[in-house]
TISEKOL-514485 format. One record per residue (C-alpha): x, y, z. Coordinates in nm, 4 decimals. Example, Ala and Ser with C-alpha at 12.3 -4.5 7.8 and 13.67 -1.06 7.14 Angstrom:
2
+----------+----------+----------+
:       c1 :       c2 :       c3 :
+----------+----------+----------+
:   1.2300 :  -0.4500 :   0.7800 :
:   1.3670 :  -0.1060 :   0.7140 :
+----------+----------+----------+
***
This chain:
306
+----------+----------+----------+
:       c1 :       c2 :       c3 :
+----------+----------+----------+
:  -0.3498 :   2.4897 :   0.1923 :
:  -0.2339 :   2.2719 :   0.4848 :
:  -0.0008 :   1.9799 :   0.4189 :
:   0.2383 :   1.7473 :   0.5944 :
:   0.5938 :   1.8080 :   0.4728 :
:   0.9444 :   1.6640 :   0.5197 :
:   1.2614 :   1.8609 :   0.4854 :
:   1.5391 :   1.6714 :   0.6608 :
:   1.6036 :   1.3047 :   0.5435 :
:   1.8055 :   1.2264 :   0.8607 :
:   1.5116 :   1.3219 :   1.0827 :
:   1.2932 :   1.0335 :   0.9596 :
:   0.9356 :   1.0225 :   1.0767 :
:   1.0279 :   1.2836 :   1.3455 :
:   1.0679 :   1.5289 :   1.0652 :
:   0.7069 :   1.5268 :   0.9521 :
:   0.5497 :   1.8727 :   1.0165 :
:   0.2249 :   2.0477 :   0.9381 :
:   0.2888 :   2.3495 :   0.7181 :
:   0.1297 :   2.5884 :   0.4724 :
:   0.1903 :   2.5037 :   0.1016 :
:   0.0798 :   2.6647 :  -0.2227 :
:  -0.2252 :   2.5235 :  -0.3923 :
:  -0.1052 :   2.2595 :  -0.6529 :
:  -0.1010 :   2.3312 :  -1.0239 :
:  -0.2672 :   2.0912 :  -1.2655 :
:  -0.0164 :   2.0041 :  -1.5421 :
:  -0.1154 :   1.8402 :  -1.8694 :
:  -0.3183 :   1.5188 :  -1.8052 :
:  -0.3435 :   1.5934 :  -1.4324 :
:  -0.6378 :   1.6411 :  -1.2029 :
:  -0.6450 :   1.8298 :  -0.8725 :
:  -0.8004 :   1.6141 :  -0.6027 :
:  -0.9472 :   1.7501 :  -0.2842 :
:  -0.8156 :   1.4866 :  -0.0471 :
:  -1.0662 :   1.3223 :   0.1971 :
:  -0.8516 :   1.0312 :   0.3177 :
:  -0.4847 :   0.9487 :   0.2694 :
:  -0.2317 :   0.6806 :   0.3678 :
:   0.1379 :   0.6744 :   0.4266 :
:   0.4104 :   0.4092 :   0.3842 :
:   0.6996 :   0.4596 :   0.6366 :
:   0.9514 :   0.3231 :   0.3881 :
:   0.8829 :   0.5999 :   0.1490 :
:   1.1095 :   0.8284 :   0.3393 :
:   1.3940 :   0.6085 :   0.2009 :
:   1.2755 :   0.6444 :  -0.1544 :
:   1.4731 :   0.8785 :  -0.3829 :
:   1.1544 :   1.0200 :  -0.5259 :
:   1.0651 :   1.1607 :  -0.1793 :
:   1.3557 :   1.3928 :  -0.1941 :
:   1.4265 :   1.4629 :  -0.5681 :
:   1.2192 :   1.5035 :  -0.8845 :
:   1.2598 :   1.2962 :  -1.2013 :
:   1.5603 :   1.5006 :  -1.3062 :
:   1.7377 :   1.4367 :  -0.9752 :
:   1.6864 :   1.7944 :  -0.8411 :
:   1.6109 :   1.8539 :  -0.4818 :
:   1.2393 :   1.9191 :  -0.4184 :
:   1.2233 :   1.9552 :  -0.0479 :
:   1.0201 :   2.0448 :   0.1445 :
:   0.8069 :   1.7676 :  -0.0051 :
:   0.4620 :   1.6358 :   0.0782 :
:   0.4762 :   1.2506 :   0.1356 :
:   0.1953 :   1.0040 :   0.1080 :
:   0.0923 :   0.8127 :  -0.2133 :
:  -0.2474 :   0.6669 :  -0.1113 :
:  -0.5567 :   0.8794 :  -0.1479 :
:  -0.9314 :   0.9063 :  -0.1941 :
:  -1.1159 :   1.2305 :  -0.2658 :
:  -1.2943 :   1.4403 :  -0.5153 :
:  -1.1713 :   1.5919 :  -0.8409 :
:  -1.1844 :   1.9723 :  -0.8331 :
:  -0.9853 :   2.0676 :  -1.1412 :
:  -0.8784 :   1.9159 :  -1.4733 :
:  -0.5465 :   1.9878 :  -1.6396 :
:  -0.5093 :   2.0526 :  -2.0052 :
:  -0.5866 :   1.7447 :  -2.2124 :
:  -0.7171 :   1.5420 :  -1.9266 :
:  -0.9795 :   1.2867 :  -2.0136 :
:  -1.1564 :   0.9981 :  -1.8427 :
:  -1.2406 :   1.1888 :  -1.5232 :
:  -1.4731 :   1.4861 :  -1.4426 :
:  -1.4854 :   1.7664 :  -1.1917 :
:  -1.6885 :   1.6532 :  -0.8846 :
:  -1.6077 :   1.2870 :  -0.9420 :
:  -1.5143 :   1.0654 :  -0.6406 :
:  -1.1812 :   0.8952 :  -0.7113 :
:  -0.9119 :   0.6939 :  -0.5361 :
:  -0.5663 :   0.5709 :  -0.6372 :
:  -0.1928 :   0.6532 :  -0.6242 :
:  -0.0110 :   0.9892 :  -0.6175 :
:   0.3066 :   1.0183 :  -0.8188 :
:   0.6312 :   0.8912 :  -0.6521 :
:   0.8444 :   1.2059 :  -0.7471 :
:   0.5787 :   1.4751 :  -0.6839 :
:   0.4044 :   1.6152 :  -0.3757 :
:   0.1713 :   1.3489 :  -0.2404 :
:  -0.1526 :   1.2834 :  -0.0525 :
:  -0.0923 :   1.4166 :   0.2979 :
:  -0.2432 :   1.7464 :   0.2022 :
:  -0.5735 :   1.9238 :   0.1487 :
:  -0.5256 :   1.9125 :  -0.2243 :
:  -0.2824 :   1.7270 :  -0.4525 :
:  -0.2105 :   1.7078 :  -0.8270 :
:  -0.2211 :   1.3507 :  -0.9699 :
:  -0.1940 :   1.2113 :  -1.3143 :
:  -0.5449 :   1.1093 :  -1.4133 :
:  -0.4406 :   0.7684 :  -1.5244 :
:  -0.3318 :   0.6804 :  -1.1733 :
:  -0.6861 :   0.7137 :  -1.0379 :
:  -1.0019 :   0.5118 :  -1.0633 :
:  -1.3654 :   0.6112 :  -0.9915 :
:  -1.4671 :   0.5457 :  -0.6280 :
:  -1.8153 :   0.3907 :  -0.6156 :
:  -2.0716 :   0.6013 :  -0.4227 :
:  -2.1295 :   0.3393 :  -0.1588 :
:  -1.7670 :   0.3032 :  -0.0635 :
:  -1.6231 :   0.5206 :   0.2103 :
:  -1.3240 :   0.7451 :   0.1336 :
:  -1.1215 :   0.5767 :   0.4121 :
:  -1.1767 :   0.2366 :   0.2369 :
:  -1.0641 :   0.3936 :  -0.0888 :
:  -0.7388 :   0.5191 :   0.0626 :
:  -0.6732 :   0.1894 :   0.2420 :
:  -0.7401 :  -0.0130 :  -0.0683 :
:  -0.5367 :   0.1816 :  -0.3332 :
:  -0.1674 :   0.0826 :  -0.2825 :
:  -0.2263 :  -0.2126 :  -0.0607 :
:  -0.4769 :  -0.3688 :  -0.2939 :
:  -0.2653 :  -0.3219 :  -0.6033 :
:   0.0482 :  -0.4370 :  -0.4228 :
:  -0.1247 :  -0.7585 :  -0.3049 :
:  -0.2658 :  -0.8359 :  -0.6465 :
:   0.0551 :  -0.7698 :  -0.8385 :
:   0.2638 :  -0.9589 :  -0.5856 :
:   0.0509 :  -1.2730 :  -0.5829 :
:  -0.0526 :  -1.2981 :  -0.9468 :
:   0.1618 :  -1.0774 :  -1.1796 :
:   0.4871 :  -1.1691 :  -1.0095 :
:   0.4181 :  -1.4724 :  -0.7883 :
:   0.1979 :  -1.6445 :  -1.0629 :
:   0.0026 :  -1.8009 :  -0.7726 :
:  -0.2241 :  -2.0825 :  -0.8998 :
:  -0.5124 :  -2.2803 :  -0.7418 :
:  -0.3921 :  -2.5667 :  -0.5171 :
:  -0.0656 :  -2.4006 :  -0.4408 :
:   0.0536 :  -2.2914 :  -0.0898 :
:   0.1471 :  -1.9281 :  -0.0218 :
:   0.3198 :  -1.7804 :   0.2817 :
:   0.2092 :  -1.4242 :   0.3460 :
:   0.4081 :  -1.2183 :   0.5925 :
:   0.2244 :  -0.9529 :   0.7929 :
:  -0.1106 :  -1.1263 :   0.7303 :
:  -0.3088 :  -0.8809 :   0.9307 :
:  -0.1489 :  -0.5659 :   0.7858 :
:  -0.2542 :  -0.3444 :   0.5000 :
:  -0.1060 :  -0.5506 :   0.2155 :
:  -0.1126 :  -0.8847 :   0.3895 :
:  -0.4816 :  -0.8772 :   0.4954 :
:  -0.5807 :  -0.8208 :   0.1372 :
:  -0.3435 :  -1.0757 :   0.0006 :
:  -0.4772 :  -1.3432 :   0.2284 :
:  -0.8264 :  -1.2913 :   0.0972 :
:  -0.7254 :  -1.2732 :  -0.2690 :
:  -0.5190 :  -1.5925 :  -0.2324 :
:  -0.7992 :  -1.7813 :  -0.0629 :
:  -1.0424 :  -1.6697 :  -0.3363 :
:  -0.7930 :  -1.8023 :  -0.6017 :
:  -0.7996 :  -2.1472 :  -0.4361 :
:  -0.4606 :  -2.1366 :  -0.2604 :
:  -0.3674 :  -2.2630 :   0.0820 :
:  -0.2567 :  -1.9748 :   0.2941 :
:  -0.0012 :  -1.9511 :   0.5724 :
:   0.0069 :  -1.6182 :   0.7503 :
:   0.2647 :  -1.4666 :   0.9827 :
:   0.2880 :  -1.1701 :   1.2143 :
:   0.2744 :  -1.0828 :   1.5851 :
:   0.0874 :  -1.3150 :   1.8146 :
:  -0.1722 :  -1.0521 :   1.8890 :
:  -0.2862 :  -1.0519 :   1.5272 :
:  -0.3433 :  -1.4327 :   1.5098 :
:  -0.7243 :  -1.4097 :   1.5465 :
:  -0.7518 :  -1.1320 :   1.2829 :
:  -0.5461 :  -1.3435 :   1.0391 :
:  -0.7531 :  -1.6587 :   1.1072 :
:  -1.0730 :  -1.4591 :   1.0529 :
:  -0.9503 :  -1.3359 :   0.7284 :
:  -0.8954 :  -1.6970 :   0.6115 :
:  -0.5371 :  -1.8126 :   0.6823 :
:  -0.5107 :  -2.1900 :   0.7183 :
:  -0.2146 :  -2.1666 :   0.9508 :
:  -0.0645 :  -1.8713 :   1.1484 :
:   0.2974 :  -1.8374 :   1.2609 :
:   0.3749 :  -1.5991 :   1.5472 :
:   0.7150 :  -1.4598 :   1.4418 :
:   0.7899 :  -1.3539 :   1.8015 :
:   0.7269 :  -1.6951 :   1.9618 :
:   0.7384 :  -1.9647 :   1.6925 :
:   0.9894 :  -2.0864 :   1.4394 :
:   0.9173 :  -1.9538 :   1.0814 :
:   1.0590 :  -2.2843 :   0.9516 :
:   0.7660 :  -2.4706 :   1.1011 :
:   0.5533 :  -2.3329 :   0.8156 :
:   0.7031 :  -2.5963 :   0.5845 :
:   0.7641 :  -2.5661 :   0.2105 :
:   0.5519 :  -2.3269 :   0.0017 :
:   0.5186 :  -2.2395 :  -0.3610 :
:   0.5082 :  -1.8577 :  -0.3169 :
:   0.6221 :  -1.6195 :  -0.0449 :
:   0.4940 :  -1.2688 :  -0.0144 :
:   0.7397 :  -1.0689 :   0.2090 :
:   0.6764 :  -0.7222 :   0.3459 :
:   0.9322 :  -0.7140 :   0.6192 :
:   1.2806 :  -0.7619 :   0.4578 :
:   1.5884 :  -0.8335 :   0.6688 :
:   1.6169 :  -1.1592 :   0.8523 :
:   1.2616 :  -1.2618 :   0.7745 :
:   1.3244 :  -1.2210 :   0.4026 :
:   1.6485 :  -1.4241 :   0.4283 :
:   1.4874 :  -1.7081 :   0.6203 :
:   1.1923 :  -1.7215 :   0.3881 :
:   1.4085 :  -1.8127 :   0.0855 :
:   1.4702 :  -2.1545 :   0.2310 :
:   1.1022 :  -2.2260 :   0.2632 :
:   1.0281 :  -2.1962 :  -0.1100 :
:   1.0186 :  -2.5324 :  -0.2826 :
:   1.2132 :  -2.5889 :  -0.5951 :
:   1.0789 :  -2.3819 :  -0.8895 :
:   0.8815 :  -2.1526 :  -0.6593 :
:   0.8788 :  -1.7741 :  -0.6202 :
:   0.9801 :  -1.5295 :  -0.3478 :
:   0.8245 :  -1.1873 :  -0.3948 :
:   0.9237 :  -0.8932 :  -0.1667 :
:   0.8267 :  -0.5274 :  -0.1502 :
:   1.0730 :  -0.4576 :   0.1279 :
:   1.4222 :  -0.4723 :  -0.0364 :
:   1.6078 :  -0.6486 :  -0.3172 :
:   1.6640 :  -1.0126 :  -0.2071 :
:   2.0249 :  -1.1375 :  -0.1823 :
:   1.9465 :  -1.4980 :  -0.2695 :
:   1.6744 :  -1.6809 :  -0.4691 :
:   1.5012 :  -2.0180 :  -0.4165 :
:   1.6466 :  -2.3261 :  -0.5723 :
:   1.5500 :  -2.3339 :  -0.9418 :
:   1.3070 :  -2.0517 :  -0.8697 :
:   1.2724 :  -1.6811 :  -0.8768 :
:   1.3221 :  -1.3909 :  -0.6322 :
:   1.1533 :  -1.0711 :  -0.7218 :
:   1.1576 :  -0.7214 :  -0.5694 :
:   0.9002 :  -0.4830 :  -0.7145 :
:   0.7412 :  -0.1394 :  -0.6684 :
:   0.3579 :  -0.1250 :  -0.7181 :
:   0.2451 :   0.0201 :  -1.0509 :
:  -0.0754 :   0.2252 :  -1.1081 :
:  -0.3561 :   0.0257 :  -1.2682 :
:  -0.6957 :   0.1958 :  -1.3121 :
:  -0.8706 :  -0.1182 :  -1.4370 :
:  -0.7415 :  -0.3307 :  -1.1404 :
:  -0.8341 :  -0.0633 :  -0.8923 :
:  -1.1884 :  -0.0657 :  -1.0283 :
:  -1.2025 :  -0.4456 :  -1.0145 :
:  -1.0798 :  -0.4478 :  -0.6510 :
:  -1.3359 :  -0.1832 :  -0.5584 :
:  -1.6092 :  -0.4061 :  -0.7052 :
:  -1.4936 :  -0.6975 :  -0.4893 :
:  -1.5321 :  -0.4752 :  -0.1868 :
:  -1.8818 :  -0.3643 :  -0.2940 :
:  -2.0038 :  -0.7264 :  -0.3414 :
:  -1.8569 :  -0.8337 :  -0.0070 :
:  -1.5830 :  -1.0577 :  -0.1418 :
:  -1.3082 :  -0.8419 :  -0.0060 :
:  -1.2862 :  -0.6869 :   0.3368 :
:  -1.0626 :  -0.3827 :   0.3890 :
:  -0.9136 :  -0.3457 :   0.7332 :
:  -0.9070 :   0.0288 :   0.8230 :
:  -0.7054 :   0.0851 :   1.1373 :
:  -0.6859 :   0.3966 :   1.3352 :
:  -0.7924 :   0.7337 :   1.1786 :
:  -0.6456 :   1.0698 :   1.2544 :
:  -0.6969 :   1.4275 :   1.1347 :
:  -0.4264 :   1.5868 :   0.9243 :
:  -0.2950 :   1.8014 :   1.2068 :
:  -0.2268 :   1.4810 :   1.4110 :
:  -0.0539 :   1.2954 :   1.1274 :
:   0.3075 :   1.3501 :   1.2462 :
:   0.2432 :   1.1903 :   1.5892 :
:   0.0095 :   0.9223 :   1.4446 :
:   0.2457 :   0.8023 :   1.1718 :
:   0.5533 :   0.8191 :   1.3973 :
:   0.3858 :   0.5874 :   1.6488 :
:   0.4724 :   0.2895 :   1.4332 :
:   0.1430 :   0.1048 :   1.4864 :
:   0.1461 :  -0.2410 :   1.3142 :
:  -0.1164 :  -0.4876 :   1.2199 :
:  -0.4858 :  -0.4518 :   1.2383 :
:  -0.5282 :  -0.2566 :   0.9177 :
:  -0.4021 :   0.0616 :   0.7523 :
:  -0.3657 :   0.3806 :   0.9505 :
:  -0.5640 :   0.6501 :   0.7619 :
:  -0.5251 :   1.0305 :   0.7715 :
:  -0.8610 :   1.1958 :   0.7386 :
:  -0.8434 :   1.5364 :   0.5535 :
:  -1.0775 :   1.8263 :   0.4753 :
:  -1.3067 :   1.7646 :   0.7643 :
:  -1.4327 :   1.4360 :   0.6135 :
+----------+----------+----------+
***
């Protein structure tokens, strides 16, 4: 089968190449998914699991990508809850070959059924971004009605979903990003938008919760915006400081079949809009992903002629 692989950590995104790989094996409680659409997070090239297995052994060349939507073609021994021919979406394992391939092996519990009226590109764009947004806001941020939340990258994959979920929960939403994404963020429902290239972040004022996706200086400056007792949540890097009398949390998204199904239902009923950005065939994935496109939705790799 065809797959995108990485061999050299130092090469970064420039090291992504299209290669031939063996068809994956379905281990116990696995399914084999014929991938129709997949996503990629640039930061995963810094994750240990991209380069080594759970025992710490080198596993290169490895197939990156952990967001997928497709059809089950094979069940491993003992697998229950899914059937051959079923449309599914979800998360590929962190320390195994991922979704930028024609086929991939995934633990069945990491996948949820994809409703027949949802496109595979939507399923791939929703999987990690949707779970990350929900877990950041509610599991870790404990966002409550009437509170104010600052969401960085409000027009991006995670941010665009977080804005809508926060608004639906009755929160006031401040979004940030590049100036060119202001109208997208406002259309999604932010009350105020801060252009990080032309405006001072501090003008946002105090907030109860910050959702950070950038790290670095933006993360450091955001700490001072959280009012006493509030929460700073980041998916970029462990924070070096925490808000006064509050919490600072770095987390990695966890699979959750029930939550994926609930998010898909929100999309079906029109309560949640998923921004799918540019779409590219598997062969063009190295160039597309290395281009570093930001904002305006998730870049999706379309696989298997879908």
